[in-house]
C-alpha positions as CSV (number, residue, x, y, z in Angstrom):
1,M,86.3,106.0,125.1
2,S,89.5,107.5,124.1
3,N,90.6,107.8,120.5
4,K,94.3,107.5,121.2
5,V,96.7,105.9,118.7
6,I,100.4,105.2,118.7
7,Y,102.6,106.3,115.9
8,A,105.6,104.0,115.7
9,I,108.2,105.5,113.3
10,Y,110.8,103.3,111.6
11,N,113.7,104.3,109.3
12,D,114.1,100.9,107.4
13,D,111.5,98.9,105.5
14,D,112.9,95.5,106.7
15,I,112.6,96.6,110.4
16,L,109.0,97.8,109.6
17,M,108.1,94.4,108.1
18,D,109.4,92.6,111.2
19,A,107.6,95.0,113.5
20,V,104.3,94.5,111.6
21,K,104.7,90.7,111.9
22,K,105.4,91.0,115.6
23,T,102.5,93.4,116.1
24,R,100.1,91.1,114.4
25,A,101.5,88.1,116.4
26,A,100.9,90.1,119.6
27,H,97.3,90.7,118.5
28,H,97.5,94.5,118.3
29,H,95.2,96.2,115.8
30,I,97.2,98.0,113.1
31,E,95.1,100.9,111.8
32,E,97.4,102.0,109.0
33,V,100.9,101.9,107.7
34,F,102.4,104.9,105.9
35,T,105.4,104.4,103.6
36,P,107.3,106.6,101.2
37,F,107.4,103.8,98.6
38,P,105.5,100.5,98.1
39,V,106.9,97.8,100.4
40,H,106.6,94.3,98.9
41,G,104.6,91.9,101.0
42,L,103.4,94.6,103.5
43,D,99.7,94.0,102.6
44,K,100.1,90.3,103.3
45,A,102.0,90.9,106.5
46,M,99.2,93.3,107.7
47,G,96.5,90.7,106.9
48,I,94.8,92.8,104.3
49,A,92.4,90.8,102.1
50,P,93.2,90.7,98.3
51,T,91.6,93.4,96.3
52,R,88.5,92.7,94.2
53,L,89.4,95.5,91.8
54,A,90.2,93.0,89.0
55,I,86.6,91.7,89.1
56,C,85.4,95.3,88.6
57,A,87.8,95.7,85.7
58,F,86.4,92.6,84.0
59,L,82.8,93.8,84.5
60,Y,83.6,97.2,83.2
61,G,85.2,95.6,80.1
62,C,82.0,93.6,79.6
63,V,80.0,96.9,79.8
64,G,82.4,98.5,77.3
65,I,82.1,95.7,74.7
66,S,78.3,95.6,75.2
67,V,78.0,99.3,74.6
68,A,80.3,99.1,71.5
69,T,78.3,96.2,70.1
70,A,74.9,98.0,70.6
71,M,76.3,101.3,69.3
72,M,77.8,99.8,66.2
73,N,74.7,97.7,65.4
74,Y,72.4,100.7,65.8
75,I,74.6,103.2,63.9
76,M,76.0,101.1,61.1
77,I,73.3,98.5,60.5
78,Q,69.9,99.9,61.6
79,D,70.0,103.7,61.5
80,W,72.4,104.6,58.7
81,P,73.5,101.5,56.7
82,Q,76.2,102.3,54.1
83,D,77.7,100.4,51.3
84,I,81.4,100.8,52.0
85,G,83.9,99.3,49.5
86,G,81.1,97.2,47.9
87,K,80.2,95.5,51.2
88,P,76.6,96.0,52.1
89,S,75.5,96.3,55.7
90,F,72.8,93.7,55.9
91,S,73.6,92.2,59.3
92,Y,76.0,92.9,62.2
93,I,77.6,89.4,62.0
94,E,78.6,89.9,58.4
95,N,80.4,93.2,59.3
96,M,81.8,92.2,62.7
97,P,85.4,91.8,61.6
98,A,85.5,95.4,60.7
99,F,84.1,96.4,64.1
100,V,86.7,94.4,66.2
101,P,89.1,97.4,66.7
102,I,86.2,99.6,67.9
103,M,85.0,96.9,70.3
104,F,88.6,96.5,71.7
105,E,89.0,100.3,72.1
106,L,85.7,100.8,73.9
107,T,86.4,97.8,76.1
108,V,89.7,99.3,77.2
109,F,88.2,102.8,77.5
110,F,85.3,101.8,79.7
111,A,87.5,99.5,81.9
112,A,90.2,102.1,82.4
113,H,88.0,105.1,83.1
114,L,85.5,103.3,85.3
115,M,88.4,101.6,87.2
116,V,89.9,105.1,88.0
117,I,86.5,106.3,89.3
118,T,86.0,103.1,91.3
119,F,89.5,103.4,92.8
120,Y,88.9,107.1,93.8
121,M,85.5,106.3,95.3
122,R,86.8,103.2,97.2
123,S,89.8,105.1,98.5
124,K,87.6,108.1,99.4
125,L,89.8,110.4,97.4
126,W,87.5,113.4,96.6
127,P,88.5,116.6,94.9
128,F,89.9,119.1,97.4
129,K,90.2,116.4,100.1
130,E,92.6,117.3,102.9
131,A,95.7,115.1,103.1
132,E,95.7,112.5,105.9
133,N,99.4,112.0,106.2
134,P,100.2,112.0,109.9
135,D,103.9,112.8,109.5
136,V,105.6,114.5,106.6
137,R,108.7,112.3,106.9
138,T,106.7,109.4,105.6
139,T,106.8,111.0,102.1
140,D,110.6,111.1,102.3
141,D,112.5,108.4,104.2
142,H,110.5,107.2,107.3
143,F,107.8,104.5,107.8
144,L,104.9,105.0,110.2
145,M,102.7,102.4,111.8
146,E,99.5,103.5,113.4
147,V,98.1,101.3,116.2
148,A,95.0,101.7,118.3
149,V,95.5,102.1,122.1
150,N,93.1,100.2,124.4
151,D,94.2,101.2,127.9
152,N,97.6,99.6,127.3
153,E,99.6,102.7,126.4
154,E,102.8,102.0,128.4
155,E,102.8,98.4,127.2
156,L,102.5,99.4,123.6
157,I,105.3,102.1,123.9
158,S,107.8,99.6,125.3
159,F,106.6,97.0,122.7
160,F,107.3,99.3,119.8
161,Q,110.6,100.5,121.1
162,S,111.6,96.8,121.3
163,T,110.6,96.3,117.7
164,G,113.2,98.9,116.5
165,A,111.1,102.0,116.3
166,V,113.2,105.2,116.2
167,E,110.3,107.2,117.6
168,V,107.1,106.3,119.4
169,K,104.4,109.0,119.8
170,V,100.9,108.7,121.5
171,I,98.4,110.9,119.6
172,D,94.8,111.7,120.6
173,K,92.8,111.6,117.4
174,H,89.6,113.6,117.2
């Protein structure tokens, strides 16, 4: 089986959006779209499912507030209780108002740092990873749509030229 793909290159984001909609309507599989800036509505037009990263953020925040609560209870109540400003540390609940800023900060800290790690792992962005940009013009002013070829190369070339592509290339991916 061949690993051929077509690179359809566009020079306008509105033309790209129309081309993506026509490509999906024609039941061609879009592998990826490379753009120099975020294009509003492109993910929906491509049929990409909504991200579940927000659920991860909530769970990481819950981990952060749990760690903060356990840490403050152990440090300030059990291990080394101190009489600060005449307020004895008999229980965590009595002193919780003083711990709210720490709980907030650790919730944000855990959520932010673990979200970055999750994003990099999910995107497969490892240190020293080789760039996967197929055409350097996509970082400047062009848009590229990558579509899989299934023994319909000539049909796809004429299809993408009719959608307004300024350039259509057939590439053999290894």
